[in-house]
N, C-alpha and C positions, 0 to 999 in steps of 0.2 A: 704443809698444805692447809692444815686447820687454822693456823694463825693467819695465813694469807686470806683464807675464806672469811674469818671474822673481821679482819681489817677491811676487806672489800665490802662487807656488809655495812660497816660503819660509813665508809666512803659513799656507798650508794644511798644510804639514808640522808647524808648531807647533800648529795648531788640532786636529790628530788625534793629538797626542803620547800621549794617554792610551790609545790603542789598544794601545800597546806597554808603556809604563811602568805602566799600570793593572794589568797582569797581575801584576807583582811587588808592587805596592802592595796588591792584593787578597789576595795570599798573606801579606804581612806583617801586615795588619790583620784577616785572617780574615773578609772580607766575604762576604755572601750574593750570589747571582746578581743579585737585584734591586738591592742596594746597588752592586754593580759596574756594572750598567747605568746607574744614576743618576750615578755618578762619571764614567763615560765620556761620558755625554750632557750633563753640565752645561756644558762649554765650548761645546758646540753650541748650547745655549739662549742663552747670552750673545751669541755671534756671530750668531745668527739675529735676536734681538730688536733688537739695535743696528743692524742693516743698514738699516732704514728711516730712522732718524735720521742715520746716516752718509751715506746716499745723498742725503738732502735737503741736508745740509751741503756735500756735494760740489758740488751744483748751485748752492748759494749762494756758497760761499767758495773753490771750486776743488779739484779732486781731488788736486793735487800736495801741498798743505799738509795736507789731511785724511788722505791716505794715509800721509804721513810720521809724523804725530802718532799715528795708529793703530798703526803698527809699533813706535814707541818705547814706547808704553804697554804693548803686548802683550809686548815684550821684558822690561820691568821685572817684569811680573806672572809671566812664565815663570821668571825667575830667583828670585823670591820663593817659588815653589813648593817649593823645597828646604827652606824653613823650616817647612812644615806638619808636624804631629806626630800628628794623630788625624783621624778621618773628617770631622768638621765643618770643620776647618781645610783639609783637602784640597778639600772642596766649595767653600769660600770662594775658595781659590786658583784652582780650576778655572774659577770665574766670570771671573776676570781673564784667564786664558789665552784664554778665548773671544773676547776683543777681536780676536784675529788673524782670526777668521772673518768679522768685519764688513767686512774689506777688500774683499770681493767687490763689494758695491754701490758702493764708492768707485771701484774700478777700472773697473767697467762705465760709470759716468757720465763718468769721465775719458777712457777710451779712445774711447768713442763720439763724443766731440766733435772728435776729430782726423780723422775719416773721413766721406766723403759717404755718403748713404743706401745706395747700391748696393754699398758695400764694408763697411758696418757689421756685417753678419752674419758675414763671414769674420773681421774684426778681433776681434769679441767671442768668436767661436769659438776663436781662437788664445789670447786672454786667458783664457778659461774652462778651457783645457787646463792651467792652473796647478793644477787638481785633482790633477795627478800628484804634488803634494807629499805626498799620502797614501801613495803608493808609496815616495817617498823615505824617509819615516819608517819604513815597514815593512822596507825594505832595510837601512838604516843603524843605526837605533835598537837593534834586538835585539843586534847585534854589540857595540856600545858598552856596552849595559846588562849583557850577560853578563860583559864584561871589567872594567867600572869601576862598575857600579851605575846605578840610574835617575837619581840626582841629577846625575851627570855628563851624561847625556843632556839633562836640562832646562837645564843651564848652557850646553852647546854650542849648543842650539837657540836660546836667548835671545841668545847672542853673534852667531849668524848673522843673527838678525832685526835686531839693533842695527846691524850693519855694513850690511845691506841698506837700512835706513832712511836712513843717511847717504849711501850711494851714490845712492839714488833721488833724494833732495832735491838733491844737487849736480849730477846729470847730466840732469835733466828740466826742462821749462819749464811755466809755467802754460798751461792749455788756451786755445784761441782765444776761446772765449766769455767767459772771465774777463778775458783781456787786452783784449777789446773793451769790456767794461763799465768796466774801469778807465780806459781811454783817454777815454771820454766822461763819466766820473764818475757812472755809474749805480749805484744801490744794489741789493743783492741783493733778489730778490722775497721777500715775507714768507712765513712758514711756512704760513699759511693758503692761499696761492696754490699752494704746492708740494703741499699735501695734497689739492687739489681733485680730481685724477683718481682718488683712492682712493674717491670716492663712487660710482664706476661699479662695479656689481656684477660686470661681466664681468672686471674686474681680479682679483677674489678667486676667481671660478670658474676663470679661466685659471691662477691660481696653484696650483690643486689638481693640475694636471698635473706641476708642478715638485715637488710634495710627493713624488711617486713617483720621477721620473727623477733628482732631485738628493737629496732627503731620504733615500730608500731607499739611494742610493749611499753617502752619508756613514754611514748606520747600518751598512751591511754592511762598509764600510771599517774601522769601529771594532770591529765584532763578530766578524769572520772569524777573527782570530788566536785569540780565546778559543774559537770554535767548532771550529777545526781541532785545537787542543790537546785539547779534550774528546772530539771524535768520532774523530779519527784518531791520537791519542796523539803528536802531533808536539811537538818542543821549540819554545821561543819563537823561536829564530832561523829554523828551517825554516818555522814557521807564518807568520812575517812575510814570508818570501820567497814562499810560496804565496799568501798574501793579496794580494801585489802583482800576481799574475797576474790578479786581478780589478780592482785599482785602476788599473793602467796603461791597459788599453784603455778603461776607463770615464772616463779623463781625456784622453789624447792625441787620441783620435778625435773629441773634441768640436770640435777645430779644423776638422775636415772636415765636421762636421754642418751648419754654416751654408751651406756651398757646396752640399751635397746638398739642403737645404731650398729653395734658389733653383732648383736644377735640376729636382728631382722634386716639389717642393711639400711644405709642412709637413704637410699632411694625410697624405700617403703615408708620410712619415717617422714620424709619430706612430702610424699604423696598424702599421707594421713594429715600432716600439718596443714598443707595448703587446702586439701579437700574439705576438712572440717572447718577451717577458717573461712572458706567461701560460704559455707552454709550458715555459720554463726554471724558473720558480718552482714549477710543478706537479711537474716531475721532481725538483727539489730537496726538495720537501715530503714525498716518500715515505720513511718511516723504514725501517730494516732490518727485514724481516718474515720470519717462519718460517711456512711453510704445511704443513698436513697434509691430504692428499687421500685420502679413503677409496676406494681403487681395488678392482678386481675381486679382486686377489690380496692385498689388505690395504692398510694405510696407506702412502702415499707422501709423503715429506717433501722439501721443497725450500725454499730461501730466496732472497730478493731484497734486494740492498743496492747502494749506489753506492760504487765505489772512489774513491780519491783522484784518479786521473787523470781519471775521468769527472766528478768534482766540479769539477776545475780547468777542464776544457773547457766545462762548462755555465756556470760563473761568468764565464769569459772572454767567452762569447757574450752573457750577460746584461749584463755591463759594457759591451761594445761597443755594443749597441743603446741602453742608457741614455745613453751619451755622445752619440749622434745625437739622442735626444729632448731632452736638455738644450739643445743648440744650436738645435733647431727651436723650442722655446719662447721662448728669448731673442731669436731673430731678429725676432720681432714687436714687441718693445718700442720700439726706435728708429724703427720705421716708423709705429706708431700714436701714440706719445708722444715725438716728437723733442725737445721742450723739457722733458720731465719724466722723462728716462731714470733719473736718480738715485732719484727718489721711487718710480716704478712698479717699476723694477728692484729697489729696496730691499724693497718689500712682497712681490714675487714671491720674492726670495731669502729673505725672512723666513719665509714659509710653507714653502719648501723646506727651509730650515735647521731649522725646527721638527720636520720629519720626521726629521732626523738626531738630534734630541734625544729625541723621544717614542718612536721605534721601538726604540732600544737598551734603553730602560727596559721597553718592552713585551716585547722579546725575553727579557730576564731574568725578567720576571714569568711569561711563558708557560713558560719552563723550570721555574720553581719550581712552577707550577700543574700542568703536564702531565707533567713529567719526561721529555719528548721533545725532543732537540736540534733536530730538524727543524721544531719548532713555529714558529720565526721565519719560515720560508718559507711556512707556512700563512697567516700574516698578510699577507705580501707578495703572495701569490697572490690573496687576497681583494681587496686594494686595487687591484691592476692589472686584475683582471677587472672590477671595478665601473667603473674609469676607462674601460676599453675599451668596455664596453656603453653607458655614459653618453655617451661621445663619438659612438659610432656612431648611437645613437638621435637625438641632437641634430642630427647632420649630415643624417640622413634627414628629420627634421621641417623643418629649414631649407630643404632642397631642395624639399619638397612645398609649402611655403608661399611659395616664391619666385614673384613675379608674372611673371617672364620665364623660362620653362623652357629656351629655347634659349640655349646658351652659358653654362650655369651655372658652369662652371669658370673663366670669366673675370669674371663679375659678382658672384659670391659670395665671401666670405672663405674662406680655407683651413680655419679652425676657427670653428665657429658662435658661440663665446663673443664673437668680435670683431664680430659683425654689427651691434650697435647703434651702433658708431663706425666702421663701414666706409663710407667716403665715396669719391667718384671718385678722390681722391688716392691711395688705397690699392689700387684695382682693378688686378689683375694683378701687383702688386708682389711678392707672395709665392707666386703660383700656380705649379704645375708647368709647365715649358716643353714637356714631352712630346717626341715625335719632331721632328726638324728638318724644318720644312715647306718652306723655301726652300733648295734645294741645287742650285747651278749651277756645277759644277767647270770647265766649258768657258768660262765667263765669266771673263776674265782679272782684271777688277776684283774680282769676288767671290772668286776663287781666291787672289789676293794679299792679300785682306783676311782675313776669318775662315776661309775655306775650307781653306787649306793647314794651318793650325794644328790644326783639328779633325780633318782627315784623318790627319795625322801622329800625333796622340795616339791615335786608334783603331788605327792601324797598330802603334804600339809597345806597346800593350797586347795586341794580337792575337798578336804574335810570341812572348812567353813562353807564352801559352796553347797555341799550336800546337806550340812546342818540347816542352812537357810531353806533349802528345798523341802526338807521334812517339816520345818516350821510353817511354811506357807501351805503345804499340803494338809496339815493337821489343824490349822488355825480355826476351822469351822467347828472342831470338836469342843472348843471353848466358847466361841461366839454364839452358837445355836442355843446354848443353855441360858444366855443373857437376853436373847431377842424378845421373849415375852415380857420381860420386866421393863423394857423401854418402849413398849407400845405396839409391837408387832403381833398381830392376832393370828398366829400360825398354830395348827393342831399338832399333837404329838407325832402323828404319822408324817406330817410335813417336815417337822424338825428332824426326825430320823432320816428322811430323804436327804436333807441338806448335809447331815453328818456323813451320809453314805456315798453321795455322788462324787466327792473328790477321790475316794477310793476306786470307784468305777472308772473314771476318766484317767486317773493316774496309772492304774493297772493296764488299761488299754494302750496308753501312750508308751508304757515301758516296752511293749512288744516292738514298736518301731525304734524307740530310743536305744534298745540293746544292740542294734546293728550300726548306729550312727558313728561312734568313734572310729571304727575301722573304715567307714566310707568317707568321712569328712575330716578326720583327725581329732584327737581327744581335746587338744587345746581350743580349737575353734568351736567344737560342739559344747564344751563345758562353758565357754564364754557366752554363747548364744542362749543356752539353757538357763544360765543364771540371770541374764538380762530379762528373760521371759517372765520371771517371777514378779517383776514390777507390775504386770498387767492385773493379776488378781489382787495383789497387795494394795495397789492404789484404788482399784475398783471397789473392793470391799470397804475401804476407808470412806469413800464417798456414799456408797449405797446405804450403810447402816445409820447415816445421819438423819434420814427422813423415813418415818414409819409408813408413809404413803408409797414407798418404793414397791413396785409390783413383785409378787412372789417369783415370777419367771426370771426376773433380774437376778435374784438370789440363786436360783437354780443354775443360771448361766455362770455366775461367779464361782459357785461350788464346783462346777465342771472345770473351769479354768484353773482352779487350785490344783487340779491334776497335773499341771506343768511341773509342780514340785515333786509329785510322786514319780513321774516319768524319769526325772533326772537320776534316780538311783541306779537304774539299769545301765545308763551310759557311763556313769561315774565308776561303777564297779568294773565294767568291761574295760574301761580305760586304764584304771590302776592295776588291773591284773597283768597287763603287759609289762609293767616296769620291774616286777620283782621275780627272783628265781623261785623255783618250786619250794625250796626249803623255807622261804620267808613269805610265800604268797598268802598262806592262811593268816598269818599275823597282820600283814599289810591290809588285807581285805577286812579283817576284823576291826582294825583301827579305823579305816575309812568308813565302814558301815556303822560300827559301834558309836563313834563320836558323831557321825552324821545322824544316826538315830536319836542322838541327844536333842535334835531339833524338836522332837515331839515333846520331850520334857521341858525344853526351853519355852516352847509356846504355852504350855500349861502352867508354867511358873511366871514367865514374864508378862504375858497378856493380862492376867488378873490384876497385876500391879500397874501396868501401863494404862489401863482403861480407867483407873481411879484418879488420874492427875492430868492436867492439861499440859503435857510435856512439850507440845509444839506451839503453845501460845495461840494467837489468833490465826496462825497459819493452819492449825489442825482443825479448825471449825468449832462450832458451839457445842457445849456438852448436852447430854440427855438426862432426863430425870427418870430414875429407876425405882420401882416400887416392888418390894418382896416382903410378903407377910405383913403388910401394913407399914413397913419401914421404908422411908424414902431416902434415896441417896443420889449423888451426882456421878454420872459416868461419861467418859469419852470413849465410847465403844469403837469409834473410828481408829483409835490408836492401835487396835489389834492388827490392822493392816499397815498403818503408817510407820509403826515402830521398826519394821524390818527394812524399810526402803533405803536408808543410808548404808546399811550393811550389805544389801544386795548390790548397790552400785560399787562399793569398795571391793567386794569379792569378784565381781565381773571384771573389773580392771586388773586385779591381781591374777586372775586366770589367763587373761589375754597376754599380759606382759611377763608372767612368771612361769607358765607351764610349757611343756614341750610336746611335739609330735614325734612319733617313731615311724620311720619309713616302712619298716617291715610289718607294721601293724595294718597298713592299708589293705583293704579287701572289699570287694563288691558284695552286694546282698546275695548274689548267686553263690559266691565263694563260701559265705557263712551259712547258707541255707542247708548245707549238708547236715547240720545238727538235727533237722527234722527227721532224718533217717536214723538217728542214734537212739536206741531204746532207752539208754540211761538218761538221756535228756528228759524224757517224759517221767521216768521214775523220780528224778531229782525235783521236777516240778511239783510232784505230789508231796514229797518230803518237805520241801522248802515252803510250800503253802502251809504245812502244819506248823512250822516254826515262825517264819516271818509273817505269814498271813495272819497268824494268831496275834503276834506282837502288834502289828499295825491296826488290826481290826479291834482288838480290845482297847488300844490307845484311843481310837476314835469313839468307841461306844461307852467306855467307863464313866466319863463325866455325866452323860445324860442318863445312863442306866442307874447310877448312884442316886441322882436327883429324884428319879421316879420311885426307886425301891426304898430310899431312906430320905424323904423330904425334910425330915427334922435335922439332918446332918449337912453341914456345908462341905460336901465332899470335894468341891472344886479346888479348894486350897490344898488338898492332898493329891489331886489327880496327877500332878507332875511326877510323883514319886515312882509310880509304876513304870512309865517309859524310861525314867532315869535309871532305875535298877536294870531294866532290860538292855538299855544302851551300854551301860558300864559293864555288865556281865559279858556282853558281846565283845567289847573292846579288850577285856582281859583274858578272854577264852582263846584267843588266837594262838598264842604260844603253846598252851597245853594241847590244843588240837593238832598242831604241827608235831608235837612230841609223842602224844599218845595215839592219835589217829582220829579223824573226824567220824568215821563210821561207828566206832565203839562208843564215843561220847553221844552221838545222835540217838543210839538205841536207848540209853538211859535217860536222855532228855525227854523222849516221848512218854516213858513211864512216869517221870516226874510231872509232866504236864497233865497226864491223866489223874494223878493224885490231886493236883491243883484244882481241876474242875470238880472233883468230888468234894473238896473243901468248900467251894463256892456253893454247890448244891446243898451241902449241910447247913451253911450259914443262912441261906434263903429259907430253908425248912424251919429254922428256929427264929424266924423273924418275929420281933416283939420282945425277945430276950435282950437284955442290955449288952450281952456279948456278941450279938448277931453281927453288927457292923464291924467290930474289930476282927472277927473271924473271916468275914466277907473280904475285908480289905487285905488282911494278911494272906489269904489264899490267892488273891489277885497278884500281890507282890511276888509270891512264890512262883506263880504262873509266868509273870513277866521275866523273872530271873531265868527260868528254864528256857523260855523262848529266846532270850538273848544268847545263851550258850549254844542253843541249837542253830541259831542263825549263823554263828561262826563255824560250827562243826560241819554243817551241810555244805557251806561254800569251800571249806578245806577239802572236802571229799571230791569235788568236781575236777580240779586239776589232776589229782591222783588217779581218778577213774579214767580220764581221757589219755593220760600217758600210757596206760595199759591198753586201752581200747584202740587208739590210733596205731600202736605197734601191731595189734592183732588184725585190724581191718585194712591197714594200708601197708602190707609187708614190702612193697616195692620202693618205699621211700627210704632215702638215706637217713642217717642219724640226725643231721642238721635239719632236714626237711620234716622229720617226725616231730622234733621239738617245736618247730615253727607252726606246723599244722595243729598239734595238740594245744598249743597256747592260743591259737586263733579260735579253735572250737571251744576251749574252756571259757574264753572271754565271752563268746556268743551265748554259750549255755548259761553262764552266770547271769548275763543280762536277761535272757529269755525266762529263766526260772524265776527271777525277781519280778518279771512282768506278770507271770501267771499268779505268783504268790500274793502280789499286791491286790488281787481281787478280794482278798480277805478284808481289806479296808472297806469294801462295799458290803460283802455278804454277812459279815459278823454283825455290824450295826443293824443291817436290814433284817437279819434273822431274829435279833432281839425284838425289833419293832413288830415284825410279823407275829412272833410268838406271843408277845404281850397283847397284840390286837385280837388274836384268835383264841388264846387260852387264859388271858389275864395275868400271865407271868412269864418269865424268861426260861423256865425249867426245860421246856421242849428243845429250845435252841441249845442249851448246855448239854443235854443228853446226846444230841446229834454231834456236838464237838467231841464228846468223850468217845463215841464210836469211831470217829475219824482218827483220833490219836492212837487208838488200839490198832487200826489198820496200818498206821505209820510204823508202829513198833514191829509188826510182822514183816512189813516190806523191807525195813532196814536189816532185820536179822536174815531174811531169806536171800536177798540179793547181795549183801555186802559183808556181814560180820560172822555168819556161820562158817564152819569148816567147809571149804570149797567155795565160799563167797568171794566176790571179786577183790575185796580189800583185806581178806583174812590174813594172807601171807604178808602183805605190805605193812599192816598195822601191828603184827605180832612178831616182827623181826625176822620173817622168812625171806623168801625171794622178793626183791623189790624191782620196780621198773628202773632200768639203768639210767644214771644221770649222764646224758649224752652231751659230749662237747660239740659245739657248733662246727668244729673243724672236722668231725668225723664224716 
């Protein structure tokens, strides 16, 4: 498979060579746009038409031999290209170069025979990722052509293909089907038998999907360099690089498309492909336009046009979804035609390849006819809109005509074109799996089987999403300390408000977010919540560039940063469903602890990111900062922009990699029972003491340090406190599962009380050289204690609810008690995190108010000390004393029984 993929990559690079060298040939021969389109499309014609015959030969004589001969022939024809001297001879040579494109149907037939049916989609997806050869040509060919001319490009590409042919033949074997036929002396099936499936009309209708997802991809891969030069005035090297931004995602993500078709169903993938493509081609279709509006005070003029960056983002998105669609189409072929993959794959590839031939010619003709560069996207919009409507109408008709309305998703094919040949052998083979219906983490056999792997995958995707949420939530804690130095005339009280408001909005949003995973599904909600982080990240990046930005804009952006704070509640509620009670504490500690690292990340990364123009001209102009008479250059906007690429990547990972659990679904009314649980409110109090302190001190420490110790650049040390707190939370999970969360929580609050006393002592000796070291060390000790307490309090909640549900709901069966306690635990975890998050508002605000009213932060610290003493008493009285709810559980006495779901 891997050698076939590499060979196909080289072939595809050769097949699209005219996308680059054609630009110089056009200039030398003085070709029109239509002639250029024909030249670029001619290799695509050959490669498309020959795919059917090569696919059949591969089924008859073996893919290894046919693939090698195809590469050798294409290498010779690519080398002979250098002998062409006028337009007709270039067209003739281009026909020969097109042989390289026929390798696709050979590779499909060859690779599919090495894998069982359940793995063929992934294997063919990986092989199809060889489309990235188009990007290889766009990256490398322009540089070589500028330095040495287009003939050198042709000779190097021919040599690479020749070497690949030899390596492939030497290092591969004949496929198992050919080896079996040779062993028994069977002759290849005749051509007529191979062509039999092509009589089925659905094969040709099905191929039309591929006309867009592959044919339009090839057409754009060939056309974009010319388009970019004409529209944006780029040179050939830059145009090739930018064109690769479309070709790469349209190729490499194909390897993932087969897996997604298995997981979510080909129908859903095709709807997403066509739906997003309609939007993207519509946006790309809009030409630069000048408007004149006759207003009250006279004509008003404005214009609309798409810049290069917007064009790149839109084409990247288009290419990504095209890659998914290509895999979804080809996933069907080995399922419905296991013995005719070469023939059927050949005709589907033929139709798709013809799109790569016809469309560039049509693009050139449209340019000549309309004089509008964007006319190529008019045609693509029309094609994909028709495909989407046709598919949707066909699916609706198929479902209406079905004799058995119940269970349609299981008994009908994913795509209506395949209905005439959809037999019991294919039922369910390609349909979406949907939410996980059977989830039994307490069952050891299930957990050691598929359960643990699924749970861990969801956990490790959740972690970066949560880390970025904390980073966006806490980014103001760093930015507000820099605003005065770049010209923003805000008072200390106003700055504390900016540092406090994300905590207020984040805590409020957590109340709602805690119920969302059970209502909408963890996968969907995690994806949406991660995408929402783009709003404050981009908004901040633009707002800080202008000192004239009104204060109310900053207040609004600070509130929007609360999107990040709200995500914690939904993330923890979601992950708690995946793990058994024995591992729940550790899983929640890892998710929350590594997620909490976002606070440390923002306080470490942002001070570095704002000192360099990491985004070039795209990131905007720098600001001049003056601190203590020293002037420096800052890019404060990078504090928001630096997280944007990671947010996008994490959102995609959440959508395509996470799972929903059917038993997790519950309405708000179902979850609202927690408001009647006494221990819900007690745990809110305790978790406010641990997490509320962690997040509040994280937000307040940079600004508090700057006010108390202006001579110390505390900002470069600020990340250490949240780092210590996050890491201590991550490692405390297993000890909490082993020792007991209640016992650890009791000692945590004693330690936190000592930490506050250390801070008060340091402030009292202000002016002494050791004051700041003691102040900083006390804060680090306090952060470490809060981290451990964050883990221990969350470990307590499932243990409490296992006992409480058994007491309060005696009529439930064992399985029902497990399900109910898990639902209530998840809701309580989310709700307590919501209440505790108000610490991100009250602690910075308390410091600000204390300083404003008394001139120092001591009053606020004494109030925190009193609160921690109350938490010590509450933990002891309700949970850890003899007779407390968790005393027997944590000291080896009677424990809540581990109930099998079968009970």
